C-alpha atoms as one frame of an Amber mdcrd trajectory, in Angstrom:
protein
 102.802  -5.070 -44.876 103.604  -8.424 -43.292 107.292  -8.052 -44.148 107.460
  -4.614 -42.517 105.614  -5.846 -39.418 107.962  -8.838 -39.212 111.044  -6.613
 -39.388 109.703  -4.191 -36.766 108.906  -7.017 -34.355 112.281  -8.656 -35.027
 114.078  -5.379 -34.221 112.023  -4.733 -31.090 112.520  -8.329 -29.954 116.268
  -8.156 -30.547 116.521  -4.828 -28.713 114.538  -6.174 -25.756 116.653  -9.328
 -25.596 119.946  -7.427 -25.801 118.719  -4.945 -23.201 117.640  -7.699 -20.819
 120.971  -9.522 -21.167 122.868  -6.292 -20.491 120.716  -5.532 -17.451 121.168
  -9.035 -16.031 124.935  -8.794 -16.531 124.949  -5.430 -14.754 122.799  -6.886
 -11.959 125.238  -9.782 -11.452 128.240  -7.440 -11.562 126.739  -4.943  -9.128
 125.687  -7.697  -6.737 128.910  -9.737  -6.739 131.656  -7.181  -7.422 130.202
  -3.956  -6.049 128.179  -5.631  -3.293 125.272  -3.309  -4.036 122.460  -4.987
  -6.017 120.244  -2.711  -8.060 116.541  -3.518  -7.626 115.476  -1.374 -10.584
 117.312  -3.620 -13.053 115.543  -6.706 -11.736 112.160  -5.086 -12.245 113.120
  -3.778 -15.694 114.161  -7.250 -16.813 110.920  -8.734 -15.502 108.817  -6.156
 -17.343 110.969  -6.529 -20.473 110.427 -10.284 -20.392 106.646  -9.802 -20.288
 106.750  -7.503 -23.317 109.214  -9.800 -25.115 107.004 -12.864 -24.570 103.821
 -11.135 -25.684 105.332  -9.549 -28.810 107.059 -12.821 -29.667 103.767 -14.684
 -29.443 102.254 -12.291 -31.992 105.283 -12.752 -34.258 104.974 -16.538 -34.051
 101.283 -16.388 -35.012 102.288 -14.307 -38.030 104.813 -16.944 -39.065 102.292
 -19.753 -38.532 104.902 -21.367 -36.310 102.747 -21.578 -33.177 102.131 -24.826
 -31.363  99.527 -26.862 -33.176  97.997 -30.298 -33.140  98.534 -31.334 -36.747
  96.902 -34.771 -36.755  93.908 -33.416 -38.694  95.657 -30.856 -40.895  98.202
 -33.429 -42.137  95.385 -35.645 -43.430  93.505 -32.880 -45.252  94.281 -31.508
 -48.687  92.815 -28.945 -51.055  89.643 -27.153 -50.041  89.349 -29.033 -46.753
  92.844 -27.955 -45.702  92.040 -24.387 -46.738  88.787 -24.451 -44.739  90.595
 -25.735 -41.642  93.210 -22.980 -41.976  90.442 -20.369 -42.215  88.742 -21.776
 -39.104  92.038 -21.683 -37.188  92.695 -18.075 -38.210  89.126 -17.068 -37.265
  89.627 -18.665 -33.840  92.861 -16.679 -33.460  90.935 -13.533 -34.392  88.187
 -14.209 -31.858  90.642 -15.059 -29.069  92.808 -12.018 -29.762  89.847  -9.643
 -29.967  87.899 -10.877 -26.948  90.542 -12.078 -24.514  93.623 -10.108 -25.434
  92.315  -6.752 -26.675  89.074  -6.406 -24.704  90.179  -8.273 -21.582  93.708
  -6.913 -21.771  92.469  -3.337 -22.021  90.275  -3.889 -18.959  93.349  -5.164
 -17.092  95.326  -2.095 -18.180  92.675   0.309 -16.926  92.353  -1.569 -13.627
  96.096  -1.608 -12.963  97.005   1.967 -13.899  96.554   2.858 -10.242  98.986
   0.172  -9.045 102.557   1.393  -8.856 105.571  -0.886  -9.315 107.727  -1.067
  -6.185 111.188  -0.218  -7.559 110.551   1.942 -10.606 107.387   3.672  -9.432
 105.589   3.346 -12.774 101.955   2.277 -13.209 101.637  -1.494 -13.673  99.170
  -0.815 -16.486 102.157  -0.158 -18.761 103.301  -3.736 -18.219  99.809  -5.126
 -18.854  99.575  -2.977 -21.996 101.614  -5.689 -23.714  98.512  -7.920 -23.804
  96.197  -5.686 -25.895  99.100  -4.521 -28.083  99.966  -8.139 -28.858  96.281
  -8.873 -29.391  96.068  -6.152 -32.046  99.186  -7.552 -33.725  97.716 -11.067
 -33.691  94.530  -9.694 -35.272  96.567  -8.030 -38.031  98.593 -11.183 -38.660
  95.478 -13.377 -38.631  93.748 -11.104 -41.139  96.817 -11.258 -43.400  96.913
 -15.059 -43.018  93.181 -15.269 -43.811  93.639 -13.185 -46.949  96.573 -15.362
 -47.999  94.560 -18.530 -47.382  91.500 -17.180 -49.195  93.596 -16.145 -52.194
  95.081 -19.635 -52.377  98.625 -18.929 -51.239 100.236 -22.071 -49.818  99.880
 -22.457 -46.060 103.545 -23.261 -45.542 104.849 -22.001 -42.235 107.885 -19.765
 -42.512 111.023 -20.810 -40.722 112.023 -18.587 -37.838
């Protein structure tokens, strides 16, 4: 399941990045050559960047490549290292569930009435990236917990 989720997020991330680069290039071309900047592209890139950042953060949690203070984990071995990894994953679960899913969903419902200036879409669709990423972080953290509990090595995968 983790491999499939990784591939899906990699494809979505690549598509978002390629789309944003194309939109920025079009924006520069239309502004400098055509003399007619397109405001919709600027807003699309901004919203794409929000989604890209949130989905990428979930992907990084799944790869165990997130920022971490490793002074304690480098000194621990065996059961103590495994216990620390389980605590870290449980903290990720709690944060994702409470802040990202619950809080993010509240933000989505509050902002569905706000309309973006250029595209005219509800801003809740932009904020939807927070609870979606929270659910993905929960899935990844559960997979990481199962791996840790079953004794798989806690080696972070290279991105």
